[in-house]
C-alpha positions in Angstrom: 24.5 0.3 8.3 21.8 2.7 9.6 22.5 4.4 12.7 20.1 3.1 14.9 19.8 6.1 17.3 18.3 8.3 14.6 15.5 5.6 13.8 11.8 6.4 15.0 9.9 4.0 16.8 6.2 3.5 16.8 4.1 3.3 20.0 4.1 -0.6 19.7 8.1 -0.8 19.5 8.3 -2.2 22.7 5.2 -4.5 22.6 6.4 -5.9 19.3 9.9 -6.6 20.7 8.2 -8.4 23.5 6.2 -10.6 21.4 9.2 -11.8 19.6 9.9 -9.2 17.0 13.4 -8.8 15.2 13.8 -5.0 14.7 15.4 -3.7 11.5 15.7 -0.2 9.9 13.0 0.6 7.3 12.1 3.8 5.7 13.6 5.7 8.9 11.8 3.6 11.5 13.0 0.6 13.7 10.2 -2.0 12.8 9.9 -5.7 13.2 10.8 -7.8 10.2 9.6 -11.1 11.6 8.0 -12.7 14.8 7.7 -16.5 14.7 9.1 -16.6 10.9 8.3 -15.1 7.3 6.4 -18.5 6.2 4.5 -19.1 9.4 3.3 -15.3 9.2 2.4 -15.5 5.6 0.6 -18.5 6.1 -1.1 -17.4 9.2 -2.7 -14.4 7.0 -3.7 -16.7 4.2 -5.2 -19.2 6.1 -6.6 -17.6 9.4 -5.5 -14.0 10.6 -2.3 -11.9 10.9 -1.9 -8.4 12.9 0.7 -5.8 11.5 1.8 -2.8 13.1 1.9 -0.1 10.2 2.0 3.0 12.5 4.9 4.1 10.6 2.6 5.1 7.7 1.4 8.6 7.4 -2.2 9.7 8.0 -3.5 13.1 7.2 -6.9 14.8 7.5 -7.8 17.3 4.9 -10.7 19.7 5.8 -12.6 22.7 4.0 -15.4 23.1 1.6 -14.5 21.8 -1.9 -11.6 19.6 -0.6 -12.3 17.0 -3.1 -12.2 19.2 -6.0 -8.8 20.7 -4.7 -7.4 17.2 -4.2 -8.5 16.1 -7.6 -5.8 18.6 -9.1 -3.2 16.4 -7.8 -4.3 12.9 -8.7 -5.3 11.2 -11.9 -8.4 9.1 -10.5 -11.8 10.6 -10.6 -12.2 11.3 -6.9 -16.2 11.8 -7.6 -16.5 8.2 -8.2 -16.6 7.7 -4.5 -18.7 9.2 -1.7 -19.1 9.3 1.9 -18.0 6.2 3.6 -16.1 5.2 0.5 -12.5 5.1 -0.4 -10.1 4.7 -3.5 -6.5 4.0 -4.3 -4.8 6.3 -6.4 -1.4 8.3 -6.9 0.3 11.6 -6.8 2.0 12.7 -9.9 4.6 15.2 -10.9 4.5 17.5 -14.0 6.1 14.6 -16.2 3.6 11.9 -15.2 5.8 10.3 -12.9 4.7 8.9 -9.4 5.4 10.9 -6.4 3.6 8.4 -4.3 0.6 6.1 -4.0 -2.0 6.5 -1.4 -5.5 5.7 -0.2 -8.2 8.7 0.0 -11.0 8.2 2.2 -14.0 10.4 2.0 -15.5 11.3 5.2 -18.3 13.6 3.8 -19.1 16.6 6.2 -17.6 16.5 9.3 -17.1 18.9 12.2 -14.1 21.3 11.6 -11.9 22.8 14.6 -14.0 25.7 14.2 -17.1 23.8 15.0 -18.8 24.4 11.5 -19.2 21.1 9.5 -17.1 21.0 6.4 -15.9 18.5 3.8 -13.2 15.8 5.2 -10.8 13.7 3.5 -8.3 11.1 5.2 -5.1 10.2 3.3 -2.9 7.2 4.1 0.7 7.9 2.5 3.9 5.7 2.6 6.2 6.1 5.6 9.3 7.0 3.4 7.4 9.8 1.6 5.4 11.0 4.6 7.2 14.1 5.3 7.8 15.2 1.5 4.1 14.3 0.6 2.9 16.4 3.5 5.0 19.4 2.7 3.9 19.2 -1.2 0.1 18.4 -0.4 0.4 21.5 2.0 1.9 23.7 -0.6 -0.6 22.8 -3.3 -3.8 23.0 -0.9 -3.4 25.2 1.9 -3.3 28.4 -0.2 -6.6 27.5 -1.1 -8.2 27.4 2.2 -7.7 23.7 2.9 -6.6 22.6 6.5 -4.2 19.8 6.7 -3.3 18.1 9.8 -1.7 14.9 11.1 -4.3 12.7 12.1 -2.2 9.9 13.6 0.1 11.7 15.8 1.6 9.5 18.4 -1.3 7.0 17.9 -1.5 3.2 16.5 -2.2 2.2 13.0 -2.8 -1.6 12.7 -3.7 -4.0 9.8 -5.7 -6.9 10.6 -5.7 -9.4 7.7 -7.0 -13.0 6.8 -9.9 -14.9 6.4 -10.6 -14.8 10.3 -10.3 -10.8 10.2 -14.1 -9.9 10.2 -15.0 -12.6 12.8 -12.2 -11.3 15.0 -13.0 -7.6 14.8 -16.8 -8.2 15.1 -16.4 -9.9 18.1 -14.4 -7.0 19.8 -16.8 -4.4 18.3 -19.9 -6.3 19.1 -21.6 -5.5 15.8 -21.7 -6.8 12.3 -19.4 -5.7 9.5 -21.6 -7.5 6.6 -22.5 -4.2 5.3 -19.0 -2.8 5.2 -17.8 -3.2 1.5 -14.1 -3.4 0.3 -12.7 0.1 0.5 -15.5 1.1 2.7 -14.8 2.8 6.1 -16.6 3.6 9.3 -16.2 4.5 12.8 -16.4 1.8 15.5 -16.0 1.5 19.5 -13.7 -1.5 20.1 -13.0 -2.1 23.9 -14.5 1.5 24.7 -12.3 3.3 22.5 -13.0 4.9 19.2 -11.5 3.3 15.9 -11.5 4.4 12.5 -11.8 1.4 10.2 -11.1 0.9 6.7 -11.8 -2.4 4.9 -8.2 -2.0 3.1 -5.0 -3.7 3.3 -2.0 -4.7 1.5 -1.8 -8.6 1.5 -4.6 -9.8 -1.3 -6.9 -10.9 1.7 -9.8 -9.3 3.3 -9.1 -7.3 6.4 -9.2 -4.1 8.1 -6.8 -1.2 8.9 -7.3 0.4 12.3 -6.3 3.8 13.4 -6.8 4.7 17.1 -5.2 6.6 19.9 -2.1 5.1 21.5 -3.2 3.7 24.7 -6.2 2.1 22.8 -4.1 0.7 20.3 -1.7 -0.9 22.8 -4.5 -2.5 24.3 -6.1 -3.7 21.0 -2.8 -5.2 19.9 -2.5 -7.3 23.3 -6.1 -8.4 23.1 -5.7 -9.7 19.5 -2.3 -11.3 20.3 -3.9 -13.0 23.4 -6.9 -14.1 21.5 -4.5 -15.9 19.1 -4.0 -13.7 16.2 -0.2 -14.1 14.8 1.8 -11.0 14.8 3.3 -10.4 11.3 6.5 -8.3 10.3 7.5 -6.4 7.2 8.9 -9.8 5.8 5.4 -11.4 5.5 4.1 -8.2 4.4 6.3 -8.1 1.2 5.5 -11.5 0.4 1.9 -11.3 0.6 1.7 -8.1 -1.2 3.8 -9.5 -3.7 1.8 -12.5 -4.5 -1.1 -9.9 -4.8 1.0 -7.9 -7.3 0.5 -5.0 -5.3 3.1 -2.1 -6.0 5.9 -1.2 -3.5 6.8 2.6 -4.0 10.6 3.1 -4.6 10.9 -0.6 -6.1 8.2 -1.2 -8.6 7.1 2.7 -9.1 8.8 6.1 -8.6 9.1 9.6 -9.8 10.6 7.9 -13.3 7.6 5.8 -14.2 4.0 6.8 -14.9 0.9 4.9 -14.1 0.7 3.6 -17.6 4.2 2.2 -17.3 3.5 0.8 -14.0 0.2 -0.8 -15.2 -1.7 1.1 -13.4 -3.8 2.5 -16.2 -6.9 1.9 -14.4 -6.1 4.7 -12.1 -6.1 7.2 -15.0 -9.3 8.6 -15.8 -8.6 11.0 -18.8 -12.4 11.1 -19.6 -13.1 13.4 -16.8 -13.0 17.0 -17.4 -10.7 17.8 -14.6 -7.3 18.9 -15.0 -4.4 17.6 -12.9 -0.8 17.6 -12.6 0.9 15.3 -15.0 -2.5 15.2 -17.1 -0.6 16.4 -20.6 2.1 13.9 -20.0 -0.2 11.1 -19.6 -2.4 12.3 -22.6 0.8 12.0 -24.6 1.8 8.4 -23.5 -2.1 7.5 -24.1 -1.8 8.7 -27.7 2.1 7.6 -28.5 1.8 4.2 -26.4 4.5 3.6 -23.7 7.9 2.0 -24.3 8.0 -0.5 -21.2 5.5 -1.9 -18.9 5.6 -3.5 -15.7 4.9 -7.2 -15.9 4.6 -10.3 -13.8 7.1 -13.1 -14.2 7.2 -16.7 -13.0 10.5 -18.7 -13.1 9.9 -22.6 -13.1 13.4 -23.2 -11.1 14.4 -22.8 -7.6 16.3 -19.4 -8.3 14.8 -16.3 -7.1 14.6 -13.0 -8.9 15.7 -10.1 -6.8 15.3 -6.3 -7.2 17.8 -5.1 -9.7 18.6 -8.0 -11.5 18.7 -8.0 -15.4 15.9 -9.2 -17.4 16.9 -10.8 -20.9 15.2 -11.3 -24.0 16.8 -13.3 -26.8 20.2 -12.9 -24.7 20.2 -9.1 -24.6 19.4 -7.2 -21.4 16.1 -5.5 -22.0 14.9 -4.4 -18.4 15.0 -5.3 -14.7 13.4 -7.0 -11.9 11.7 -4.5 -9.6 10.3 -6.9 -6.9 10.9 -10.7 -6.5 10.6 -13.5 -4.0 9.6 -17.2 -3.6 5.8 -17.5 -3.1 4.9 -19.4 0.1 1.5 -19.9 -1.3 2.3 -20.9 -4.9 5.4 -22.8 -4.1 7.3 -20.8 -6.9 9.4 -18.0 -7.7 7.5 -14.7 -8.9 8.7 -11.3 -9.7 7.5 -8.0 -11.0 9.9 -6.2 -13.8 9.7 -3.6 -16.5 10.3 -4.9 -19.9 9.8 -3.3 -23.5 6.2 -3.2 -24.5 6.9 -5.7 -27.2 7.9 -8.1 -24.6 5.1 -7.5 -22.3 2.6 -9.8 -23.8 1.4 -12.7 -21.7 3.6 -16.0 -22.4 6.6 -14.2 -23.7 9.6 -16.2 -22.6 12.2 -14.2 -21.2 15.4 -14.9 -18.9 16.6 -13.2 -15.7 20.4 -13.3 -14.9 20.8 -14.8 -11.5 24.3 -15.2 -10.1 25.8 -14.9 -13.8 23.2 -17.4 -15.1 20.2 -17.0 -17.3 17.2 -18.4 -15.7 14.1 -18.9 -17.9 11.2 -16.6 -16.8 7.6 -16.1 -18.5 5.3 -13.2 -18.5 2.3 -14.1 -16.8 -1.0 -12.7 -15.8 -1.3 -10.6 -12.3 -1.9 -11.1 -9.4 -0.3 -14.1 -9.0 -2.8 -15.0 -6.4 -6.2 -14.3 -5.9 -8.3 -15.1 -2.8 -11.5 -17.4 -3.7 
C-alpha cells in the first residue's frame, strides 16, 4: 500500500473530497477515483457533460527562436503540419524507437518572452507519472541550444470539461462563441474575469476542452460548473471512456519497449519528412522489415472481463497479453487492447483470453470501439 503521506495533492483535493470524491493513489498523487459512481460519471460524459481534475498532468512552456525545429529532433511527427493556434498528439522516443511518453504539443506562435522580446513558443502537456523524467530529459536535449523551459502550471489547475454539452457550458461562462475553435485548436479566453488557456482536446472520445488557469480561478471555476449541474468525474470513468475510444494509456498500452508502429500509432510517424529525430533509424528498420507484433482491439462476447496482464491465446497457445480491458458501459460488452503477433492481428481473427483459468473467446475488431456521432 502506498504511503499516503508521500503523495502529492492538486489544488482541488479538498474541493474534490467535499464533492464526494473517493481518493486513491495514482502516479504519485492522491486523486479521486469516483464521485457518484463510475457508470454514472461515464454516462454523464457520453450524454451530457463531466468535469475532471487533471491537475496532476505536467504542463511545460518552451520558448526560443526555432523551438519547433529543436523539438522536432525528439518526436517522429512533423510538427510543421501545425501552425499557431493548432496542436498535435505525438510521442517522445528513445534510440531504439521505444516510446518514452506521449504528449500534446500546442503551437503558440510568437509570444512575449521573460526578456520582453517576442519569440517562438510551444506548450507541452505530459503524463503525470513521467512529468519529472520528461522535463529533465527535454531540458537536457533543448536547453543547450538556447531553448528556455519552464513549468507553466505551477500550483495552478488543469481541468477537462468533456461531453456533448461542454461547448455550451463553456460558451455561457466565457460569453463568446467557440464555433470557430476546431478539434485540437486552442486559444486564450477570459472566464469569470480570469485568463484561461483553452485547448479543444481531451481523453474521452467526446468533444470537450482542457482548461489551464491559476489556482484561485480554477477553484472558482470548478465550484461554478458543479453548481451549474456538471458532474464531477474521477479516474475510473476517465479510464473506461478513454478505452472505449481506444486511446492509449502510457505504461499499459505502450512504454519504452514498444514502438509507435507496434502500438498501432504508425500515423504519428512521418518518415517522409527530411528532419532527423531520435529513434528514426530504428523506425526505418521496422518499416522495412515489418513488426512482429501489433496492438489490437478485442471484444469478448461473454460477461468475463479481460484485465491488464491476462494471457492472449491463439489455437490454445499463449501469443500475447492484454494491456487494458474493461466492461464498456456504452456498448454493454467487454473490450480490451492487447499485443498479438502480426499474423494474428487481422480483423476478425478468433483468439481467446485466459481469465481465471478459462479460455474466453475474443475477436480482433476495428478500433475505436466507440466513436461519437
